[in-house]
N, CA, C, O and the ligand as a Tripos MOL2 file, in Angstrom:
@<TRIPOS>MOLECULE
protein
  241   239    61     0     0
PROTEIN
NO_CHARGES

@<TRIPOS>ATOM
      1 N         -63.1080  -57.5070  -11.0240 N.3       1 MET1
      2 CA        -63.1980  -56.5720  -12.1710 C.3       1 MET1
      3 C         -62.0430  -55.6020  -12.1070 C.2       1 MET1
      4 O         -61.8150  -55.0110  -11.0520 O.2       1 MET1
      5 N         -61.2910  -55.4070  -13.1970 N.am      2 ILE2
      6 CA        -60.2930  -54.4690  -13.1680 C.3       2 ILE2
      7 C         -60.7980  -53.0830  -13.5030 C.2       2 ILE2
      8 O         -61.8460  -52.9230  -14.1280 O.2       2 ILE2
      9 N         -60.0310  -52.0650  -13.0750 N.am      3 SER3
     10 CA        -60.5060  -50.6990  -13.2200 C.3       3 SER3
     11 C         -60.2770  -50.1580  -14.6050 C.2       3 SER3
     12 O         -59.4000  -50.6420  -15.3200 O.2       3 SER3
     13 N         -61.0490  -49.1570  -15.0060 N.am      4 LYS4
     14 CA        -60.9090  -48.5720  -16.2790 C.3       4 LYS4
     15 C         -59.4970  -47.9030  -16.3680 C.2       4 LYS4
     16 O         -58.8620  -47.9290  -17.4220 O.2       4 LYS4
     17 N         -59.0510  -47.3390  -15.3020 N.am      5 GLU5
     18 CA        -57.7620  -46.6990  -15.2820 C.3       5 GLU5
     19 C         -56.6310  -47.6760  -15.6150 C.2       5 GLU5
     20 O         -55.6610  -47.3580  -16.3030 O.2       5 GLU5
     21 N         -56.8180  -48.8610  -15.0900 N.am      6 LEU6
     22 CA        -55.7850  -49.8550  -15.4080 C.3       6 LEU6
     23 C         -55.9220  -50.3240  -16.7920 C.2       6 LEU6
     24 O         -54.9360  -50.4760  -17.5130 O.2       6 LEU6
     25 N         -57.1220  -50.5580  -17.1800 N.am      7 LEU7
     26 CA        -57.4090  -51.0100  -18.6220 C.3       7 LEU7
     27 C         -56.7810  -50.0500  -19.6030 C.2       7 LEU7
     28 O         -56.2260  -50.4640  -20.6210 O.2       7 LEU7
     29 N         -56.8660  -48.7820  -19.3030 N.am      8 ASP8
     30 CA        -56.4300  -47.7730  -20.3060 C.3       8 ASP8
     31 C         -54.9200  -47.8130  -20.4670 C.2       8 ASP8
     32 O         -54.4190  -47.2670  -21.4500 O.2       8 ASP8
     33 N         -54.1690  -48.4210  -19.5720 N.am      9 ILE9
     34 CA        -52.7020  -48.3850  -19.7780 C.3       9 ILE9
     35 C         -52.1380  -49.8600  -20.1270 C.2       9 ILE9
     36 O         -50.9340  -50.0970  -20.2310 O.2       9 ILE9
     37 N         -53.0860  -50.7540  -20.2840 N.am     10 LEU10
     38 CA        -52.5550  -52.1030  -20.5300 C.3      10 LEU10
     39 C         -52.4380  -52.2790  -22.0240 C.2      10 LEU10
     40 O         -53.3670  -51.9770  -22.7730 O.2      10 LEU10
     41 N         -51.2860  -52.7710  -22.4570 N.am     11 VAL11
     42 CA        -50.9920  -53.0070  -23.8540 C.3      11 VAL11
     43 C         -50.4590  -54.3740  -24.0020 C.2      11 VAL11
     44 O         -49.9400  -54.9220  -23.0300 O.2      11 VAL11
     45 N         -50.5500  -54.9810  -25.1730 N.am     12 CYS12
     46 CA        -49.9720  -56.2190  -25.4710 C.3      12 CYS12
     47 C         -48.4130  -56.1110  -25.3440 C.2      12 CYS12
     48 O         -47.7860  -55.2400  -25.9460 O.2      12 CYS12
     49 N         -47.8290  -57.0270  -24.5440 N.am     13 PRO13
     50 CA        -46.3330  -56.9490  -24.4190 C.3      13 PRO13
     51 C         -45.5510  -57.2440  -25.6450 C.2      13 PRO13
     52 O         -44.3600  -56.9350  -25.6970 O.2      13 PRO13
     53 N         -46.1580  -57.8280  -26.6400 N.am     14 ASP14
     54 CA        -45.3950  -58.0670  -27.8110 C.3      14 ASP14
     55 C         -45.4510  -56.9000  -28.7620 C.2      14 ASP14
     56 O         -44.4070  -56.4120  -29.1940 O.2      14 ASP14
     57 N         -46.6420  -56.4330  -29.1050 N.am     15 ASP15
     58 CA        -46.7090  -55.4110  -30.1500 C.3      15 ASP15
     59 C         -47.2150  -54.0110  -29.6540 C.2      15 ASP15
     60 O         -47.4070  -53.0730  -30.4290 O.2      15 ASP15
     61 N         -47.4190  -53.9440  -28.2780 N.am     16 LYS16
     62 CA        -47.8590  -52.6220  -27.6890 C.3      16 LYS16
     63 C         -49.2090  -52.1600  -28.1360 C.2      16 LYS16
     64 O         -49.5110  -50.9700  -28.0420 O.2      16 LYS16
     65 N         -50.0320  -53.0520  -28.6180 N.am     17 THR17
     66 CA        -51.3510  -52.6190  -29.0310 C.3      17 THR17
     67 C         -52.2500  -52.6680  -27.7780 C.2      17 THR17
     68 O         -52.1480  -53.5680  -26.9440 O.2      17 THR17
     69 N         -53.1400  -51.6490  -27.6880 N.am     18 LYS18
     70 CA        -54.0240  -51.6220  -26.5480 C.3      18 LYS18
     71 C         -54.9500  -52.8240  -26.6080 C.2      18 LYS18
     72 O         -55.5150  -53.1530  -27.6510 O.2      18 LYS18
     73 N         -55.0940  -53.4980  -25.4080 N.am     19 VAL19
     74 CA        -55.9390  -54.6420  -25.4060 C.3      19 VAL19
     75 C         -57.3820  -54.2840  -25.0680 C.2      19 VAL19
     76 O         -57.6660  -53.2260  -24.5060 O.2      19 VAL19
     77 N         -58.2770  -55.1880  -25.4250 N.am     20 GLU20
     78 CA        -59.6970  -54.9820  -25.1740 C.3      20 GLU20
     79 C         -60.2200  -55.9810  -24.1750 C.2      20 GLU20
     80 O         -59.9720  -57.1800  -24.3000 O.2      20 GLU20
     81 N         -60.9380  -55.5030  -23.1910 N.am     21 LEU21
     82 CA        -61.5690  -56.3320  -22.2240 C.3      21 LEU21
     83 C         -62.7450  -57.1150  -22.8240 C.2      21 LEU21
     84 O         -63.6900  -56.5330  -23.3570 O.2      21 LEU21
     85 N         -62.6620  -58.4670  -22.7220 N.am     22 VAL22
     86 CA        -63.7740  -59.2420  -23.2360 C.3      22 VAL22
     87 C         -64.2810  -60.1270  -22.0790 C.2      22 VAL22
     88 O         -63.5520  -60.9080  -21.4680 O.2      22 VAL22
     89 N         -65.5600  -59.9440  -21.8360 N.am     23 GLY23
     90 CA        -66.2010  -60.5270  -20.6810 C.3      23 GLY23
     91 C         -65.5610  -59.9300  -19.4150 C.2      23 GLY23
     92 O         -65.3080  -58.7270  -19.3530 O.2      23 GLY23
     93 N         -65.2980  -60.7910  -18.3920 N.am     24 GLU24
     94 CA        -64.6510  -60.2260  -17.1900 C.3      24 GLU24
     95 C         -63.2750  -60.8330  -16.9290 C.2      24 GLU24
     96 O         -62.6050  -60.4900  -15.9550 O.2      24 GLU24
     97 N         -62.8750  -61.7190  -17.7940 N.am     25 GLU25
     98 CA        -61.5750  -62.3230  -17.5010 C.3      25 GLU25
     99 C         -60.6210  -62.5430  -18.6540 C.2      25 GLU25
    100 O         -59.7080  -63.3670  -18.5920 O.2      25 GLU25
    101 N         -60.8660  -61.7580  -19.7380 N.am     26 TRP26
    102 CA        -59.9360  -61.9020  -20.8720 C.3      26 TRP26
    103 C         -59.6230  -60.4710  -21.4100 C.2      26 TRP26
    104 O         -60.4730  -59.5840  -21.4910 O.2      26 TRP26
    105 N         -58.3520  -60.3420  -21.7580 N.am     27 LEU27
    106 CA        -57.8790  -59.0960  -22.4160 C.3      27 LEU27
    107 C         -57.4000  -59.6260  -23.8090 C.2      27 LEU27
    108 O         -56.5630  -60.5250  -23.8970 O.2      27 LEU27
    109 N         -57.9450  -59.0530  -24.8320 N.am     28 VAL28
    110 CA        -57.5940  -59.5340  -26.1760 C.3      28 VAL28
    111 C         -56.8530  -58.4770  -26.9740 C.2      28 VAL28
    112 O         -57.2360  -57.3070  -27.0070 O.2      28 VAL28
    113 N         -55.8120  -58.9080  -27.5990 N.am     29 CYS29
    114 CA        -55.0300  -58.0700  -28.5410 C.3      29 CYS29
    115 C         -55.4760  -58.4060  -29.9170 C.2      29 CYS29
    116 O         -55.2820  -59.5190  -30.4060 O.2      29 CYS29
    117 N         -56.1040  -57.3900  -30.5690 N.am     30 HIS30
    118 CA        -56.6920  -57.6220  -31.8740 C.3      30 HIS30
    119 C         -55.6010  -57.5800  -32.9770 C.2      30 HIS30
    120 O         -55.8650  -57.8790  -34.1420 O.2      30 HIS30
    121 N         -54.3680  -57.1990  -32.5690 N.am     31 HIS31
    122 CA        -53.3040  -57.1290  -33.5870 C.3      31 HIS31
    123 C         -52.7310  -58.5870  -33.8000 C.2      31 HIS31
    124 O         -52.6340  -59.0730  -34.9260 O.2      31 HIS31
    125 N         -52.3760  -59.2240  -32.7010 N.am     32 CYS32
    126 CA        -51.7380  -60.5410  -32.8850 C.3      32 CYS32
    127 C         -52.6510  -61.7130  -32.5210 C.2      32 CYS32
    128 O         -52.3610  -62.8690  -32.8310 O.2      32 CYS32
    129 N         -53.8170  -61.3670  -31.8230 N.am     33 GLY33
    130 CA        -54.7580  -62.4250  -31.4940 C.3      33 GLY33
    131 C         -54.4480  -63.1020  -30.2040 C.2      33 GLY33
    132 O         -55.1040  -64.0900  -29.8740 O.2      33 GLY33
    133 N         -53.4670  -62.6250  -29.4330 N.am     34 ARG34
    134 CA        -53.2420  -63.1970  -28.1750 C.3      34 ARG34
    135 C         -54.2610  -62.7900  -27.2190 C.2      34 ARG34
    136 O         -54.7920  -61.6800  -27.2680 O.2      34 ARG34
    137 N         -54.5610  -63.7420  -26.2830 N.am     35 ARG35
    138 CA        -55.5630  -63.3700  -25.2020 C.3      35 ARG35
    139 C         -54.8820  -63.5770  -23.8190 C.2      35 ARG35
    140 O         -54.2420  -64.5950  -23.5560 O.2      35 ARG35
    141 N         -55.0520  -62.5960  -22.9960 N.am     36 TYR36
    142 CA        -54.4100  -62.5940  -21.7580 C.3      36 TYR36
    143 C         -55.5010  -62.7860  -20.6350 C.2      36 TYR36
    144 O         -56.4610  -62.0180  -20.5680 O.2      36 TYR36
    145 N         -55.3350  -63.7820  -19.7970 N.am     37 PRO37
    146 CA        -56.2740  -63.9970  -18.7740 C.3      37 PRO37
    147 C         -56.2240  -63.0220  -17.5800 C.2      37 PRO37
    148 O         -55.1470  -62.5050  -17.2820 O.2      37 PRO37
    149 N         -57.2710  -62.7690  -16.9320 N.am     38 ILE38
    150 CA        -57.2830  -61.9910  -15.6960 C.3      38 ILE38
    151 C         -57.6050  -62.9850  -14.5700 C.2      38 ILE38
    152 O         -58.6660  -63.6040  -14.4940 O.2      38 ILE38
    153 N         -56.5620  -63.0780  -13.6850 N.am     39 ARG39
    154 CA        -56.8780  -64.0380  -12.5410 C.3      39 ARG39
    155 C         -56.8660  -63.2470  -11.2390 C.2      39 ARG39
    156 O         -55.9190  -62.5160  -10.9480 O.2      39 ARG39
    157 N         -57.9200  -63.4040  -10.4730 N.am     40 ASP40
    158 CA        -58.0520  -62.6770   -9.2020 C.3      40 ASP40
    159 C         -57.8710  -61.1760   -9.4010 C.2      40 ASP40
    160 O         -57.2310  -60.5200   -8.5790 O.2      40 ASP40
    161 N         -58.4240  -60.6250  -10.4790 N.am     41 ASP41
    162 CA        -58.3990  -59.2270  -10.8210 C.3      41 ASP41
    163 C         -56.9440  -58.7980  -11.2000 C.2      41 ASP41
    164 O         -56.6440  -57.6050  -11.2520 O.2      41 ASP41
    165 N         -56.1110  -59.7220  -11.4450 N.am     42 ILE42
    166 CA        -54.7650  -59.3200  -11.9780 C.3      42 ILE42
    167 C         -54.5530  -59.8020  -13.4160 C.2      42 ILE42
    168 O         -54.5830  -61.0020  -13.6910 O.2      42 ILE42
    169 N         -54.3440  -58.8750  -14.2980 N.am     43 PRO43
    170 CA        -54.1310  -59.2950  -15.6980 C.3      43 PRO43
    171 C         -52.7340  -59.9250  -15.8460 C.2      43 PRO43
    172 O         -51.7180  -59.3930  -15.3990 O.2      43 PRO43
    173 N         -52.7570  -61.0600  -16.4850 N.am     44 ILE44
    174 CA        -51.4890  -61.8210  -16.7780 C.3      44 ILE44
    175 C         -50.9510  -61.3590  -18.1440 C.2      44 ILE44
    176 O         -51.1990  -61.9680  -19.1850 O.2      44 ILE44
    177 N         -50.2140  -60.2660  -18.0780 N.am     45 MET45
    178 CA        -49.7320  -59.7620  -19.3450 C.3      45 MET45
    179 C         -48.3520  -60.3700  -19.7760 C.2      45 MET45
    180 O         -47.3540  -59.6510  -19.8210 O.2      45 MET45
    181 N         -48.3100  -61.6240  -20.0750 N.am     46 LEU46
    182 CA        -47.0720  -62.2320  -20.4450 C.3      46 LEU46
    183 C         -47.2770  -62.8570  -21.8560 C.2      46 LEU46
    184 O         -48.3130  -63.4510  -22.1520 O.2      46 LEU46
    185 N         -46.2410  -62.6900  -22.6990 N.am     47 ILE47
    186 CA        -46.4030  -63.2410  -24.0100 C.3      47 ILE47
    187 C         -46.6300  -64.6700  -24.0500 C.2      47 ILE47
    188 O         -47.4730  -65.1230  -24.8240 O.2      47 ILE47
    189 N         -45.9070  -65.4770  -23.2300 N.am     48 GLU48
    190 CA        -46.0100  -66.8750  -23.2310 C.3      48 GLU48
    191 C         -47.4350  -67.2750  -22.7830 C.2      48 GLU48
    192 O         -47.9980  -68.2500  -23.2810 O.2      48 GLU48
    193 N         -47.9820  -66.5370  -21.8720 N.am     49 GLU49
    194 CA        -49.4120  -66.7830  -21.4310 C.3      49 GLU49
    195 C         -50.3530  -66.5020  -22.5840 C.2      49 GLU49
    196 O         -51.2260  -67.3030  -22.9210 O.2      49 GLU49
    197 N         -50.1440  -65.3310  -23.1780 N.am     50 GLY50
    198 CA        -51.0380  -64.9930  -24.3790 C.3      50 GLY50
    199 C         -50.9920  -66.0140  -25.5180 C.2      50 GLY50
    200 O         -51.9580  -66.2490  -26.2440 O.2      50 GLY50
    201 N         -49.7950  -66.6040  -25.6210 N.am     51 ASP51
    202 CA        -49.6170  -67.5700  -26.7320 C.3      51 ASP51
    203 C         -50.5120  -68.8080  -26.4900 C.2      51 ASP51
    204 O         -51.0190  -69.3990  -27.4430 O.2      51 ASP51
    205 N         -50.6980  -69.1880  -25.2400 N.am     52 LYS52
    206 CA        -51.5410  -70.3470  -24.9190 C.3      52 LYS52
    207 C         -52.9630  -70.2300  -25.3830 C.2      52 LYS52
    208 O         -53.5870  -71.2280  -25.7430 O.2      52 LYS52
    209 N         -53.4860  -69.0250  -25.3790 N.am     53 TRP53
    210 CA        -54.8560  -68.7760  -25.6870 C.3      53 TRP53
    211 C         -55.0870  -68.0080  -26.9910 C.2      53 TRP53
    212 O         -56.1630  -67.4810  -27.2720 O.2      53 TRP53
    213 N         -54.0020  -67.9830  -27.7640 N.am     54 ARG54
    214 CA        -54.0130  -67.1970  -29.0290 C.3      54 ARG54
    215 C         -55.0440  -67.6250  -30.0350 C.2      54 ARG54
    216 O         -55.1580  -68.8150  -30.3270 O.2      54 ARG54
    217 N         -55.7910  -66.7050  -30.5680 N.am     55 ILE55
    218 CA        -56.6230  -66.9660  -31.6950 C.3      55 ILE55
    219 C         -56.0780  -66.1130  -32.8200 C.2      55 ILE55
    220 O         -56.3130  -64.9050  -32.8050 O.2      55 ILE55
    221 N         -55.3980  -66.6340  -33.7530 N.am     56 PRO56
    222 CA        -54.7660  -65.8330  -34.8350 C.3      56 PRO56
    223 C         -55.8350  -65.0160  -35.5770 C.2      56 PRO56
    224 O         -56.8710  -65.5640  -35.9560 O.2      56 PRO56
    225 N         -55.5980  -63.7220  -35.7860 N.am     57 PRO57
    226 CA        -56.5210  -62.9940  -36.4950 C.3      57 PRO57
    227 C         -56.6290  -63.4230  -37.9530 C.2      57 PRO57
    228 O         -55.6560  -63.8630  -38.5660 O.2      57 PRO57
    229 N         -57.8070  -63.2860  -38.4780 N.am     58 GLU58
    230 CA        -58.0150  -63.6990  -39.8450 C.3      58 GLU58
    231 C         -57.3340  -62.7730  -40.8450 C.2      58 GLU58
    232 O         -57.3730  -61.5450  -40.7610 O.2      58 GLU58
    233 N         -56.7120  -63.4540  -41.7910 N.am     59 LYS59
    234 CA        -56.0010  -62.7060  -42.7930 C.3      59 LYS59
    235 C         -56.9840  -62.0230  -43.7250 C.2      59 LYS59
    236 O         -57.9930  -62.6290  -44.0880 O.2      59 LYS59
    237 N         -56.7330  -60.7980  -44.1220 N.am     60 PRO60
    238 CA        -57.6930  -60.0870  -44.9710 C.3      60 PRO60
    239 C         -57.6930  -60.7040  -46.4320 C.2      60 PRO60
    240 O         -58.4360  -60.2420  -47.2980 O.2      60 PRO60
    241 ZN        -50.5500  -58.3920  -29.5540 Zn       61 ZN61
@<TRIPOS>BOND
     1     1     2 1
     2     2     3 1
     3     3     4 2
     4     3     5 am
     5     5     6 1
     6     6     7 1
     7     7     8 2
     8     7     9 am
     9     9    10 1
    10    10    11 1
    11    11    12 2
    12    11    13 am
    13    13    14 1
    14    14    15 1
    15    15    16 2
    16    15    17 am
    17    17    18 1
    18    18    19 1
    19    19    20 2
    20    19    21 am
    21    21    22 1
    22    22    23 1
    23    23    24 2
    24    23    25 am
    25    25    26 1
    26    26    27 1
    27    27    28 2
    28    27    29 am
    29    29    30 1
    30    30    31 1
    31    31    32 2
    32    31    33 am
    33    33    34 1
    34    34    35 1
    35    35    36 2
    36    35    37 am
    37    37    38 1
    38    38    39 1
    39    39    40 2
    40    39    41 am
    41    41    42 1
    42    42    43 1
    43    43    44 2
    44    43    45 am
    45    45    46 1
    46    46    47 1
    47    47    48 2
    48    47    49 am
    49    49    50 1
    50    50    51 1
    51    51    52 2
    52    51    53 am
    53    53    54 1
    54    54    55 1
    55    55    56 2
    56    55    57 am
    57    57    58 1
    58    58    59 1
    59    59    60 2
    60    59    61 am
    61    61    62 1
    62    62    63 1
    63    63    64 2
    64    63    65 am
    65    65    66 1
    66    66    67 1
    67    67    68 2
    68    67    69 am
    69    69    70 1
    70    70    71 1
    71    71    72 2
    72    71    73 am
    73    73    74 1
    74    74    75 1
    75    75    76 2
    76    75    77 am
    77    77    78 1
    78    78    79 1
    79    79    80 2
    80    79    81 am
    81    81    82 1
    82    82    83 1
    83    83    84 2
    84    83    85 am
    85    85    86 1
    86    86    87 1
    87    87    88 2
    88    87    89 am
    89    89    90 1
    90    90    91 1
    91    91    92 2
    92    91    93 am
    93    93    94 1
    94    94    95 1
    95    95    96 2
    96    95    97 am
    97    97    98 1
    98    98    99 1
    99    99   100 2
   100    99   101 am
   101   101   102 1
   102   102   103 1
   103   103   104 2
   104   103   105 am
   105   105   106 1
   106   106   107 1
   107   107   108 2
   108   107   109 am
   109   109   110 1
   110   110   111 1
   111   111   112 2
   112   111   113 am
   113   113   114 1
   114   114   115 1
   115   115   116 2
   116   115   117 am
   117   117   118 1
   118   118   119 1
   119   119   120 2
   120   119   121 am
   121   121   122 1
   122   122   123 1
   123   123   124 2
   124   123   125 am
   125   125   126 1
   126   126   127 1
   127   127   128 2
   128   127   129 am
   129   129   130 1
   130   130   131 1
   131   131   132 2
   132   131   133 am
   133   133   134 1
   134   134   135 1
   135   135   136 2
   136   135   137 am
   137   137   138 1
   138   138   139 1
   139   139   140 2
   140   139   141 am
   141   141   142 1
   142   142   143 1
   143   143   144 2
   144   143   145 am
   145   145   146 1
   146   146   147 1
   147   147   148 2
   148   147   149 am
   149   149   150 1
   150   150   151 1
   151   151   152 2
   152   151   153 am
   153   153   154 1
   154   154   155 1
   155   155   156 2
   156   155   157 am
   157   157   158 1
   158   158   159 1
   159   159   160 2
   160   159   161 am
   161   161   162 1
   162   162   163 1
   163   163   164 2
   164   163   165 am
   165   165   166 1
   166   166   167 1
   167   167   168 2
   168   167   169 am
   169   169   170 1
   170   170   171 1
   171   171   172 2
   172   171   173 am
   173   173   174 1
   174   174   175 1
   175   175   176 2
   176   175   177 am
   177   177   178 1
   178   178   179 1
   179   179   180 2
   180   179   181 am
   181   181   182 1
   182   182   183 1
   183   183   184 2
   184   183   185 am
   185   185   186 1
   186   186   187 1
   187   187   188 2
   188   187   189 am
   189   189   190 1
   190   190   191 1
   191   191   192 2
   192   191   193 am
   193   193   194 1
   194   194   195 1
   195   195   196 2
   196   195   197 am
   197   197   198 1
   198   198   199 1
   199   199   200 2
   200   199   201 am
   201   201   202 1
   202   202   203 1
   203   203   204 2
   204   203   205 am
   205   205   206 1
   206   206   207 1
   207   207   208 2
   208   207   209 am
   209   209   210 1
   210   210   211 1
   211   211   212 2
   212   211   213 am
   213   213   214 1
   214   214   215 1
   215   215   216 2
   216   215   217 am
   217   217   218 1
   218   218   219 1
   219   219   220 2
   220   219   221 am
   221   221   222 1
   222   222   223 1
   223   223   224 2
   224   223   225 am
   225   225   226 1
   226   226   227 1
   227   227   228 2
   228   227   229 am
   229   229   230 1
   230   230   231 1
   231   231   232 2
   232   231   233 am
   233   233   234 1
   234   234   235 1
   235   235   236 2
   236   235   237 am
   237   237   238 1
   238   238   239 1
   239   239   240 2
@<TRIPOS>SUBSTRUCTURE
     1 MET1         2 RESIDUE 1 A MET
     2 ILE2         6 RESIDUE 1 A ILE
     3 SER3        10 RESIDUE 1 A SER
     4 LYS4        14 RESIDUE 1 A LYS
     5 GLU5        18 RESIDUE 1 A GLU
     6 LEU6        22 RESIDUE 1 A LEU
     7 LEU7        26 RESIDUE 1 A LEU
     8 ASP8        30 RESIDUE 1 A ASP
     9 ILE9        34 RESIDUE 1 A ILE
    10 LEU10       38 RESIDUE 1 A LEU
    11 VAL11       42 RESIDUE 1 A VAL
    12 CYS12       46 RESIDUE 1 A CYS
    13 PRO13       50 RESIDUE 1 A PRO
    14 ASP14       54 RESIDUE 1 A ASP
    15 ASP15       58 RESIDUE 1 A ASP
    16 LYS16       62 RESIDUE 1 A LYS
    17 THR17       66 RESIDUE 1 A THR
    18 LYS18       70 RESIDUE 1 A LYS
    19 VAL19       74 RESIDUE 1 A VAL
    20 GLU20       78 RESIDUE 1 A GLU
    21 LEU21       82 RESIDUE 1 A LEU
    22 VAL22       86 RESIDUE 1 A VAL
    23 GLY23       90 RESIDUE 1 A GLY
    24 GLU24       94 RESIDUE 1 A GLU
    25 GLU25       98 RESIDUE 1 A GLU
    26 TRP26      102 RESIDUE 1 A TRP
    27 LEU27      106 RESIDUE 1 A LEU
    28 VAL28      110 RESIDUE 1 A VAL
    29 CYS29      114 RESIDUE 1 A CYS
    30 HIS30      118 RESIDUE 1 A HIS
    31 HIS31      122 RESIDUE 1 A HIS
    32 CYS32      126 RESIDUE 1 A CYS
    33 GLY33      130 RESIDUE 1 A GLY
    34 ARG34      134 RESIDUE 1 A ARG
    35 ARG35      138 RESIDUE 1 A ARG
    36 TYR36      142 RESIDUE 1 A TYR
    37 PRO37      146 RESIDUE 1 A PRO
    38 ILE38      150 RESIDUE 1 A ILE
    39 ARG39      154 RESIDUE 1 A ARG
    40 ASP40      158 RESIDUE 1 A ASP
    41 ASP41      162 RESIDUE 1 A ASP
    42 ILE42      166 RESIDUE 1 A ILE
    43 PRO43      170 RESIDUE 1 A PRO
    44 ILE44      174 RESIDUE 1 A ILE
    45 MET45      178 RESIDUE 1 A MET
    46 LEU46      182 RESIDUE 1 A LEU
    47 ILE47      186 RESIDUE 1 A ILE
    48 GLU48      190 RESIDUE 1 A GLU
    49 GLU49      194 RESIDUE 1 A GLU
    50 GLY50      198 RESIDUE 1 A GLY
    51 ASP51      202 RESIDUE 1 A ASP
    52 LYS52      206 RESIDUE 1 A LYS
    53 TRP53      210 RESIDUE 1 A TRP
    54 ARG54      214 RESIDUE 1 A ARG
    55 ILE55      218 RESIDUE 1 A ILE
    56 PRO56      222 RESIDUE 1 A PRO
    57 PRO57      226 RESIDUE 1 A PRO
    58 GLU58      230 RESIDUE 1 A GLU
    59 LYS59      234 RESIDUE 1 A LYS
    60 PRO60      238 RESIDUE 1 A PRO
    61 ZN61       241 GROUP 0 **** ****
């Protein structure tokens, strides 16, 4: 589990939007829909990694 202090400073590397912790192993950017995995308590904040798990946000 990552700390709240760390979570507070984590942003999407592409658009700098604050990410949200979902479950215990995903950080989701609601702006671009990328999802960043957390492996061994280390968030993988890489655009190419986020792209793999991206769920594009629905268009309004
Ligand atoms: Zn993003």
